[in-house]
C-alpha positions in Angstrom: -78.7 -59.5 207.4 -81.8 -59.8 209.6 -80.6 -60.2 213.2 -84.2 -60.5 214.9 -87.2 -62.5 214.8 -89.2 -59.4 213.9 -87.8 -59.0 210.4 -86.3 -62.3 209.7 -88.4 -64.8 207.6 -89.6 -68.1 209.1 -87.9 -71.4 208.4 -91.0 -72.6 206.6 -90.8 -69.5 204.3 -87.2 -70.0 203.6 -87.9 -73.7 202.7 -90.8 -72.8 200.4 -88.7 -70.1 198.7 -85.8 -72.7 198.2 -88.4 -75.2 196.7 -89.5 -72.8 194.2 -85.9 -71.8 193.4 -85.1 -75.6 192.7 -88.4 -75.8 190.6 -87.5 -73.1 188.5 -83.9 -74.3 188.0 -85.1 -77.7 187.1 -87.8 -76.6 184.7 -87.1 -78.1 181.2 -84.5 -80.7 182.4 -85.0 -84.5 182.0 -86.0 -86.2 185.2 -82.9 -87.6 186.9 -80.6 -85.4 185.0 -77.2 -85.7 186.7 -75.7 -82.5 188.3 -73.1 -80.5 186.5 -69.5 -81.0 187.6 -68.6 -77.9 189.3 -65.3 -76.0 188.8 -62.7 -75.8 191.5 -63.0 -73.0 194.0 -60.9 -69.9 193.2 -60.8 -67.6 196.1 -61.7 -64.0 195.2 -59.9 -61.1 196.7 -60.8 -57.5 196.0 -59.7 -55.0 195.6 -56.3 -55.9 194.0 -53.2 -54.2 195.0 -53.3 -50.6 193.6 -50.8 -50.5 190.7 -50.1 -46.8 191.5 -48.4 -47.7 194.8 -45.7 -49.4 192.8 -44.8 -46.2 191.1 -45.2 -43.7 193.9 -48.1 -41.9 192.3 -48.8 -39.0 194.7 -52.1 -37.7 195.8 -51.7 -34.4 193.8 -51.0 -36.3 190.6 -54.6 -37.3 190.2 -55.9 -34.2 188.3 -57.8 -35.3 185.3 -61.3 -36.9 184.9 -62.5 -39.5 182.4 -65.2 -42.0 181.9 -65.2 -45.6 181.3 -68.0 -47.5 179.8 -68.4 -51.4 180.3 -71.2 -53.8 180.7 -73.8 -51.1 180.0 -72.6 -48.7 182.7 -70.4 -45.7 182.7 -67.9 -45.2 185.6 -66.1 -42.0 186.6 -62.2 -42.4 186.5 -59.7 -40.3 188.1 -56.5 -39.9 185.9 -52.9 -39.3 186.8 -50.3 -38.6 184.0 -46.7 -39.6 185.2 -43.4 -40.4 183.5 -44.3 -44.0 184.1 -47.6 -43.8 182.2 -51.1 -42.9 182.7 -53.0 -44.2 185.6 -56.7 -44.6 186.0 -58.7 -45.1 189.3 -62.3 -45.9 189.5 -63.3 -45.4 193.1 -66.7 -46.9 192.6 -65.0 -50.3 192.0 -62.0 -49.7 194.2 -59.8 -50.5 191.2 -56.9 -49.0 189.3 -55.0 -49.7 186.0 -52.1 -48.3 184.0 -51.4 -47.8 180.4 -49.1 -45.9 178.0 -52.2 -44.0 176.5 -55.5 -43.1 177.9 -57.2 -45.7 175.6 -54.7 -48.4 176.8 -55.2 -47.6 180.4 -59.1 -47.8 180.1 -58.8 -51.0 178.1 -56.7 -52.4 181.1 -59.1 -51.3 183.6 -61.9 -53.3 182.0 -59.5 -56.4 181.5 -58.4 -56.4 185.1 -61.8 -55.7 186.5 -63.3 -58.7 184.5 -63.1 -61.1 187.6 -65.3 -58.6 189.7 -67.9 -58.3 187.1 -67.9 -62.0 186.4 -68.6 -62.6 190.1 -71.2 -59.8 190.3 -73.0 -61.1 187.2 -73.0 -64.7 188.6 -74.6 -63.5 191.9 -77.3 -61.7 190.1 -78.1 -64.6 187.7 -78.4 -67.0 190.7 -80.7 -64.5 192.6 -82.7 -63.6 189.4 -81.6 -60.0 189.5 -81.1 -57.5 186.7 -77.6 -56.2 185.8 -74.6 -56.7 188.1 -74.9 -57.3 191.9 -73.3 -54.1 193.5 -74.0 -55.0 197.2 -72.3 -57.1 199.7 -73.2 -61.0 200.4 -73.1 -60.3 204.1 -76.2 -58.0 203.8 -78.4 -60.5 202.2 -81.3 -62.1 203.9 -81.6 -65.8 204.6 -83.5 -66.7 201.5 -80.9 -65.2 199.2 -78.0 -66.7 201.2 -79.4 -70.2 200.7 -79.9 -69.6 197.1 -76.3 -68.6 196.7 -75.1 -71.8 197.8 -76.1 -72.9 194.3 -74.1 -70.2 192.7 -71.7 -71.7 189.9 -68.9 -69.5 191.3 -67.9 -71.7 194.2 -66.3 -68.9 196.1 -69.5 -66.9 196.2 -71.1 -70.1 197.5 -68.6 -70.5 200.2 -69.1 -66.9 201.2 -72.8 -67.5 201.5 -72.0 -70.6 203.5 -69.8 -68.4 205.9 -72.7 -65.8 206.5 -75.2 -68.7 207.1 -72.7 -70.0 209.6 -72.5 -66.8 211.4 -76.2 -66.4 211.8 -77.1 -69.9 212.7 -78.7 -68.6 215.7 -81.7 -67.2 213.7 -82.9 -70.8 213.5 -84.5 -70.2 210.1 -81.9 -72.2 208.0 -82.1 -76.0 208.9 -85.1 -77.2 207.0 -83.8 -75.5 203.7 -80.4 -76.9 204.4 -81.7 -80.4 204.8 -83.7 -79.8 201.5 -80.4 -78.9 199.8 -78.9 -82.2 200.8 -82.2 -84.0 199.5 -82.1 -82.0 196.3 -81.9 -84.3 193.3 -82.8 -81.8 190.5 -80.7 -78.6 190.5 -77.9 -78.9 188.2 -75.5 -77.1 190.6 -76.5 -79.1 193.6 -73.3 -80.7 194.4 -71.4 -77.7 195.5 -74.4 -76.5 197.4 -74.5 -79.9 199.1 -70.9 -79.6 200.1 -71.4 -76.3 201.6 -74.3 -77.6 203.7 -72.2 -80.6 204.8 -69.5 -78.1 206.0 -72.0 -76.4 208.0 -73.3 -79.6 209.4 -70.0 -80.4 210.8 -71.4 -78.5 213.8 -74.9 -80.0 213.5 -76.0 -78.7 217.1 -75.8 -75.2 215.8 -78.6 -75.9 213.4 -80.5 -78.7 214.6 -82.6 -77.7 217.7 -84.3 -81.0 218.3 -83.8 -84.7 217.7 -86.2 -84.8 214.8 -84.2 -82.3 212.7 -80.9 -84.1 213.6 -82.5 -87.4 212.4 -83.5 -85.6 209.1 -80.2 -84.4 208.5 -78.5 -87.8 209.2 -81.0 -89.5 206.9 -80.4 -86.9 204.1 -76.6 -87.5 204.4 -77.1 -91.2 204.2 -79.3 -91.0 201.1 -76.6 -89.0 199.4 -74.1 -91.8 200.1 -76.8 -94.5 199.2 -77.7 -93.2 195.7 -75.1 -90.9 194.2 -73.8 -91.6 190.8 -70.9 -89.3 191.1 -68.6 -87.6 193.8 -68.4 -84.1 192.2 -66.9 -81.6 194.5 -66.0 -84.5 196.8 -69.5 -84.1 198.3 -70.1 -87.9 198.9 -66.6 -88.0 200.6 -67.6 -85.0 202.8 -70.8 -86.7 203.7 -68.9 -89.6 205.2 -66.5 -87.5 207.0 -69.3 -85.6 208.7 -71.2 -88.8 209.7 -68.0 -90.6 210.9 -66.0 -87.7 212.2 -68.5 -85.3 213.5 -71.4 -87.3 214.3 -69.7 -90.5 215.4 -72.4 -91.7 217.9 -74.9 -94.2 217.0 -76.7 -92.2 214.3 -73.6 -91.6 212.2 -72.0 -95.0 212.9 -75.2 -96.9 211.9 -75.8 -94.9 208.8 -72.3 -95.6 207.6 -72.6 -99.3 208.3 -75.8 -99.4 206.4 -74.1 -97.6 203.5 -71.4 -100.3 203.2 -74.1 -102.0 200.9 -75.2 -98.7 199.2 -76.2 -98.8 195.6 -73.5 -96.1 194.9 -69.9 -97.1 194.7 -69.0 -93.6 195.8 -71.2 -94.1 198.9 -69.6 -97.3 199.7 -66.1 -95.8 199.4 -67.2 -92.8 201.6 -68.7 -95.2 204.2 -65.5 -97.3 204.4 -63.5 -94.2 205.0 -65.9 -92.6 207.5 -65.8 -95.8 209.7 -62.2 -95.1 210.4 -63.1 -91.8 212.0 -65.8 -93.5 214.0 -63.4 -95.8 215.7 -61.1 -92.8 216.3 -63.8 -91.3 218.4 -65.2 -94.5 219.9 -62.4 -97.1 220.2 -64.9 -99.5 221.7 -66.5 -99.9 218.3 -63.4 -101.3 216.8 -64.4 -105.0 216.7 -67.9 -104.1 215.3 -66.4 -101.9 212.5 -63.7 -104.3 211.6 -66.1 -107.2 211.2 -68.5 -105.0 209.2 -65.7 -103.8 206.8 -64.4 -107.5 206.3 -67.9 -108.6 205.7 -68.3 -105.9 203.2 -65.1 -106.9 201.4 -66.2 -110.4 200.9 -69.2 -109.3 198.8 -67.9 -105.9 197.3 -68.3 -106.1 193.5 -65.9 -103.4 192.7 -62.2 -104.8 193.0 -60.8 -101.3 194.1 -63.3 -101.2 197.0 -62.8 -104.8 197.9 -59.2 -104.2 198.5 -59.9 -100.8 200.2 -62.4 -102.3 202.6 -60.0 -105.1 203.6 -57.0 -102.7 204.1 -59.1 -100.3 206.1 -60.1 -103.2 208.3 -56.5 -104.0 208.9 -55.6 -100.5 209.7 -58.5 -100.1 212.2 -57.6 -103.5 213.8 -54.0 -102.5 214.1 -55.0 -99.2 215.7 -52.8 -97.3 213.1 -53.2 -93.5 213.2 -53.1 -93.4 209.3 -55.2 -95.4 207.0 -54.7 -96.7 203.4 -55.5 -94.1 200.8 -59.0 -94.0 199.0 -58.9 -95.5 195.7 -59.7 -93.3 192.8 -62.0 -94.7 190.0 -61.0 -94.4 186.2 -63.5 -91.7 185.5 -62.2 -89.5 188.3 -58.7 -89.4 186.9 
C-alpha cells in the first residue's frame, strides 16, 4: 500500500479508474438494470487449524514428498504416514489434510482448500487478473482497493474497506467513494455502497472540505430518495449515517426531505434516522415529531404510515428505544 504522495495515485486518477471499472461492468446491461442481491457476508479465516495438531504428528514424521495439482497449478506437499492415517501439508497455502490413503488425503486437501481458492479467484476476477490472486489485500494500491469494494465476496469487500479506512490520510479515496454512492449501474453496487457508508460514519477522516461533505451528504440523500430495494441494508445504513453520525443540519435536513422520497425504502430509513437525530440534538424534538406526523398523514404505504406515527410517539415521549422497523412482503 502506498504511504507517501510520491508513489500514490491522485484522487482524480483513482476516480477515473473507478469510472472505467464501472463502465466495463455495466457494458451490455440494460439501462436502469437493478443491482444483484448480494449474499450474506461469511467471515474468512485462514489458515484453518492444522489437522495434524489433533493427532500429535511430530516434526520428524514429515518425511515424504508428493505433489498436488489443482486449478492449473501444481503444489508441493510434505507427507507424514502415521497410525492415524496419512497427513499432507502444503506450505505454500498454509494448509493440511488427512486421509486413509494418499489419494484420499490429496482429495481432501483440494476439497478443504476450496474456500481459499474461491476467494482468490473472486479477487482476481474483480481486479481483471489472470489466475488466482496469491497476494495480500493489504498490499494493494488505492485503485484496486476501491474496485474490491465491488467484489461479490462480501468478506473481501469488507477487508478492502478496512484497508481504505487505515489509509484515509492518503486523501485519495474520497471522490471515488462518493462516486460509489452515486453509482446506479454496477450490478454489485449495493454491498460496495454499504462499505462506503460504513467508512463515512467518520466522514471528517475522508472529507477535507465542506464541498466534499456536501457531496457525500447529497449522494446519501439520493440513495434514500430513489432506491428500489434495500439490499445489504444499504438504504437503512444511509439513514443511520445521516441521523446518527451526521446529525447536524446537513444530515437532519436530508432526512426530513426524504420523508417524501420516491422510494419507500428511503422513507422508512429517514423515519428511523430521525430518531437518532433527536438523540444527539434533543432541541430538534418538536420539529422532528411534527414532520413525522405530517408524513404519516400522507404516507401511501400502510406499514410506513403506522411506523411514522409510532416513531413520532416514541420521540415525543423521549423513549430510549423505538418501534421496530416494518418489513415489506418482498423482504421476507
